[in-house]
N, C-alpha and C positions, 0 to 999 in steps of 0.2 A: 829313530834318531840314533846316530852313532857318535859316541864321544871319543875323541882322540886324547889319550892320557898325556902324550908328549907335548902337544901343542895347546891343549885346553879348548880346541875347536869342536864344534858340533856340526855334523853333516846331516842334512834332512833330505829325505827322498821327495820325489815330485808329488806323490800322493799326500805326504805330510804337509808340504807347502800349500797344496791346493786346499786340503781340509782345514788347515790352520787359518789361512787368510779368509777363507769363505765363512767358516764358523765364527770367526771374530766379527766379521761384518754382519752376519745373520743375528748374532747375539745383540749387537748394537741396534739393529733394526727392530728386533722384537722388544727390546727395552724401551726404545723411543715410542713404539706403538702402544705398549702397555701403560706407560706413564701418561701419554696423551689421552688414552681412553679413560684412565682414572681421573684426570683433570676435567674431562668433559662430562662425566657422569652426573655430578651435582647440578650442572646447568642445563643439560639437554636430555634427561630421562631416556637415554638410548638403551634399548634392549636387543638381544640377539634372537632373530627368528630361527637361524640355522647356524649354530656355533661351529659345526664341522666345516662349513664353507668359509667362515671367517678364519679359522685355523689353517685350512688348506691354502687358500689364496693369500693369506698374510705371510705364511712361511714361503710360499712359492715366490711372492714378490720380493721378500728378503733375499732368497737364493738368487733370483735373476739379477737383482741389483748388485748383489755381492760379486757375482761372476762378472758382471759388466764393469764394476769398479776395479777388479783385479786385471781384467783385460785392458782397461784404460790406463792403469798404472804401469803395466808392462809396455804398452805402446808409447806412453808419454816420455819425451826426452826432457821437457821442461814442465814446470808446474802449470804454465799457461795452457799446455795441451790438455790437461784435465778439464779446464774450463771449456775448451772446445767441445769435448764430449758432452758435457752438461748442457751447453748452450745450443749445440746443433744436432744432438741426438735425443737426449732425455727430455728436454723441455718441449720440443715440437711433438714428440710422441705423447707427452702428458697432455698438452693442449688439444690434441686430436683424438683423445681416448674416451671422451664422453664423461669426463670427471665433472664438468661444469654444465653439461647439457645432455640431452638425449641424442644419441647418434642417429636415431631414426629421423630426426629433423634435418639432417644434413642433405645437401643436394647429392644426386646419385653417384658421381664418380668418387666422391669423398666417403659416402656411406659404405660403399663396397671396399674401398681402400682401408677403412678403419677396421674391418674384420681381420686384416693382417697385422694390426698393431697389437703387440703383446700386452701393452698397458691397458688397452680396451678390455681384454679378457680378464686381466687381473682385477680391474676396477668393477667390471660387471659381476664377477663372482663374489667379490668382497661386498658389494652393494646387496647382492642377493642374500648374503649371510645376515645382514642387518635388517633389511626391509622385506625380504622374501620375493622380490621382483627382479627379473633380469631381461635384457634385450635380446638374448640369443639362447639357444640350448646350452645348458651348463656342461654337458658331457663333452661337447666340442671344445669349449674353453678350457676345461680341466686337462684334456689330452694335449691341446696346443701348448699350454703352459708347462706341462710336464716334459714334453718333447723339447721345448726350448731350454728349460733348466738343465736337462741331461746333456743336450748339445753344447751349451755354454760350458758346462762342467768338463766335458771331454776336451773342448778347445783349450780351456785354462790348463788342464792337466798336461795336455800335449805341449803347450808352450813352455811349461816348466820342464817337461821331459827333454825337450831339445835345447833348453837353456837360453831361450829367446831373451835377449837383453839382460841376462843375469851376469853379474860379475862374481868372480870367485875370490 
């Protein structure tokens, strides 16, 4: 970050913008998750079978949602456009991710399609962390999630670098 003494302005680089917005969203996501977990413990005696999986998939989910939020914010012209991303991208992916049911019970075209849903991999890995069971090999999901997070991060950084919809 460079401060201009004459104007009192601060200039941020693209990496700083990417890291700042992303870490702000990740911090919020982690705090919501921790507070939710602390509120549920007295009522539901939940324990962690594999804490590493909870940490990995929880942080990966926060990163992916943070990058998605920054992309949506850069794309949106009006506030209503953000609701479009939530209603037509995030919600359908959530409902088709196996959050509320086992994906193996779905009819065949949807079962195969769900394997390409990033939220399926996040939820499957997170569930494995708590109950020790998953619907697919965890190595594939871990790599899939990592590649998606890195790809989204590069896209966000690149959009900041070219100044996409940024005003000076």
